[in-house]
C-alpha positions as CSV (number, residue, x, y, z in Angstrom):
1,X,-33.9,-17.5,-44.5
2,X,-30.4,-18.1,-45.8
3,X,-27.8,-15.4,-45.1
4,X,-27.5,-14.6,-48.8
5,X,-31.2,-13.8,-49.0
6,X,-31.0,-11.6,-46.0
7,X,-27.9,-9.8,-47.4
8,X,-29.7,-9.2,-50.7
9,X,-32.8,-7.8,-48.9
10,X,-30.6,-5.5,-46.9
11,X,-28.3,-4.3,-49.7
12,X,-31.2,-3.8,-52.2
13,X,-32.6,-1.1,-49.9
14,X,-32.1,2.3,-51.6
15,X,-33.3,4.1,-48.4
16,X,-30.4,4.1,-46.0
17,X,-32.7,4.5,-43.0
18,X,-34.5,1.3,-44.0
19,X,-31.3,-0.5,-44.6
20,X,-29.9,0.3,-41.2
21,X,-33.2,-0.7,-39.5
22,X,-33.1,-4.1,-41.3
23,X,-29.4,-4.6,-40.4
24,X,-30.1,-3.9,-36.7
25,X,-32.8,-6.6,-36.7
26,X,-30.9,-9.1,-38.8
27,X,-27.3,-8.6,-37.4
28,X,-28.1,-7.5,-33.9
29,X,-31.2,-9.6,-33.2
30,X,-33.2,-6.5,-32.2
31,X,-36.9,-6.4,-32.0
32,X,-38.7,-3.7,-34.1
33,X,-39.8,-1.9,-30.9
34,X,-36.1,-1.8,-29.7
35,X,-34.9,-0.4,-33.0
36,X,-37.7,2.3,-32.9
37,X,-36.7,3.4,-29.4
38,X,-33.0,3.8,-30.2
39,X,-31.5,7.2,-29.6
40,X,-27.9,8.4,-30.3
41,X,-27.2,8.4,-26.6
42,X,-27.8,4.6,-26.7
43,X,-24.9,3.9,-29.0
44,X,-21.6,2.9,-27.5
45,X,-19.7,1.8,-30.6
46,X,-20.8,-1.8,-31.2
47,X,-22.9,-1.9,-28.0
48,X,-26.4,-0.6,-28.0
49,X,-28.3,0.2,-24.8
50,X,-31.8,-1.1,-24.9
51,X,-33.9,0.9,-22.5
52,X,-37.1,-0.5,-21.0
53,X,-36.7,-3.9,-22.8
54,X,-39.4,-6.6,-23.0
55,X,-37.8,-8.5,-20.1
56,X,-38.9,-5.8,-17.7
57,X,-35.3,-5.0,-16.7
58,X,-34.2,-1.4,-16.7
59,X,-31.7,-1.9,-19.5
60,X,-30.2,-4.6,-21.7
61,X,-27.4,-4.5,-24.1
62,X,-27.3,-5.6,-27.8
63,X,-24.2,-6.0,-29.8
64,X,-23.8,-5.2,-33.5
65,X,-21.0,-5.7,-36.1
66,X,-18.6,-2.8,-36.6
67,X,-19.8,-2.0,-40.1
68,X,-23.4,-1.8,-38.9
69,X,-22.2,0.5,-36.0
70,X,-20.3,2.7,-38.5
71,X,-23.4,3.0,-40.8
72,X,-25.6,3.8,-37.8
73,X,-23.3,6.5,-36.5
74,X,-22.9,8.0,-39.9
75,X,-26.7,8.1,-40.3
76,X,-27.0,9.9,-37.0
77,X,-24.2,12.4,-37.9
78,X,-25.5,13.0,-41.4
79,X,-29.0,13.7,-40.3
80,X,-28.0,15.8,-37.3
81,X,-30.0,13.6,-34.8
82,X,-29.6,14.9,-31.3
83,X,-28.7,12.6,-28.4
84,X,-32.2,12.5,-26.9
85,X,-34.2,12.1,-30.2
86,X,-35.3,8.9,-31.7
87,X,-33.0,7.8,-34.6
88,X,-36.0,6.2,-36.5
89,X,-39.1,8.3,-35.8
90,X,-41.5,6.0,-37.7
91,X,-44.3,3.8,-36.6
92,X,-44.4,0.1,-36.1
93,X,-46.9,-0.1,-39.0
94,X,-44.6,1.8,-41.3
95,X,-41.8,-0.7,-40.5
96,X,-44.1,-3.6,-41.2
97,X,-45.0,-2.2,-44.6
98,X,-41.3,-1.5,-45.4
99,X,-40.3,-5.1,-44.4
100,X,-43.1,-6.5,-46.6
101,X,-41.9,-4.5,-49.6
102,X,-38.3,-5.5,-48.9
103,X,-39.3,-9.2,-49.0
104,X,-41.4,-8.7,-52.2
105,X,-38.2,-7.4,-53.9
106,X,-36.7,-10.9,-53.6
107,X,-39.9,-12.9,-53.7
108,X,-40.2,-13.7,-50.0
109,X,-43.2,-13.2,-47.7
110,X,-41.4,-11.4,-44.8
111,X,-42.5,-10.3,-41.4
112,X,-40.5,-8.1,-39.1
113,X,-39.7,-10.8,-36.6
114,X,-38.2,-13.0,-39.4
115,X,-35.0,-10.9,-39.1
116,X,-34.6,-11.6,-35.4
117,X,-35.3,-15.3,-36.0
118,X,-32.6,-15.2,-38.8
119,X,-30.0,-13.7,-36.4
120,X,-30.5,-16.6,-34.0
121,X,-30.6,-19.3,-36.7
122,X,-27.6,-17.9,-38.6
123,X,-25.6,-17.8,-35.4
124,X,-26.6,-21.3,-34.5
125,X,-25.8,-22.7,-37.9
126,X,-22.4,-20.9,-37.7
127,X,-21.5,-22.8,-34.6
128,X,-22.3,-20.1,-32.0
129,X,-23.0,-21.7,-28.6
130,X,-26.7,-21.7,-27.7
131,X,-26.0,-19.8,-24.5
132,X,-24.5,-16.9,-26.4
133,X,-27.4,-16.9,-28.8
134,X,-29.9,-17.0,-26.0
135,X,-28.3,-14.5,-23.5
136,X,-26.4,-12.2,-25.8
137,X,-28.0,-12.1,-29.2
138,X,-31.7,-12.6,-28.3
139,X,-31.4,-11.7,-24.6
140,X,-33.9,-14.4,-23.5
141,X,-34.3,-15.3,-19.9
142,X,-34.9,-19.0,-20.7
143,X,-33.0,-21.3,-23.1
144,X,-36.3,-23.0,-24.1
145,X,-37.5,-19.7,-25.6
146,X,-34.4,-19.6,-27.8
147,X,-34.8,-23.2,-28.9
148,X,-38.2,-22.4,-30.4
149,X,-36.5,-19.7,-32.5
150,X,-34.0,-22.1,-34.0
151,X,-36.7,-24.1,-35.7
152,X,-36.2,-27.4,-37.5
153,X,-33.1,-28.6,-39.3
154,X,-33.7,-29.4,-43.0
155,X,-32.3,-32.7,-44.5
156,X,-29.9,-30.6,-46.5
157,X,-28.5,-28.9,-43.4
158,X,-28.3,-32.2,-41.6
159,X,-26.3,-33.7,-44.4
160,X,-24.0,-30.7,-44.6
161,X,-23.3,-30.8,-40.8
162,X,-22.6,-34.6,-40.9
163,X,-20.2,-34.1,-43.9
164,X,-18.5,-31.2,-42.1
165,X,-18.0,-33.4,-39.0
166,X,-17.2,-36.8,-40.6
167,X,-16.8,-36.3,-44.3
């Protein structure tokens, strides 16, 4: 997905909770399960503490843009969510339905993991070193796992990069 399509999907959300959840997946590379486990005590400005991550570690850290952090903190404040409570007390199935509907708004067949994949691909296409994408954005143990996320480069992308380098 192109950044413009992801932005449109996010900003067309009238429900602020849904918008923030999509932002965390698309801008922070979080898995749905990680978003659903977040509690106010896990927010340290632009750094989010991911407890009991998929890696098996005790904790990992995810980083999000300042604007996303501001919206997340405002949502917590406005809704009076206490430090120990889940910020998004919804089921995985509910998020799947929300993502499907969000995609339908712009004519894209979306799945929840597409936003995480977008975070990696967008960072890569923007020139972010693969080590940062792998270890910081996606928090993968192996670079080979990250490489699968990045997918294939289209002819249009190849030409654009060649022109940027040599044109």
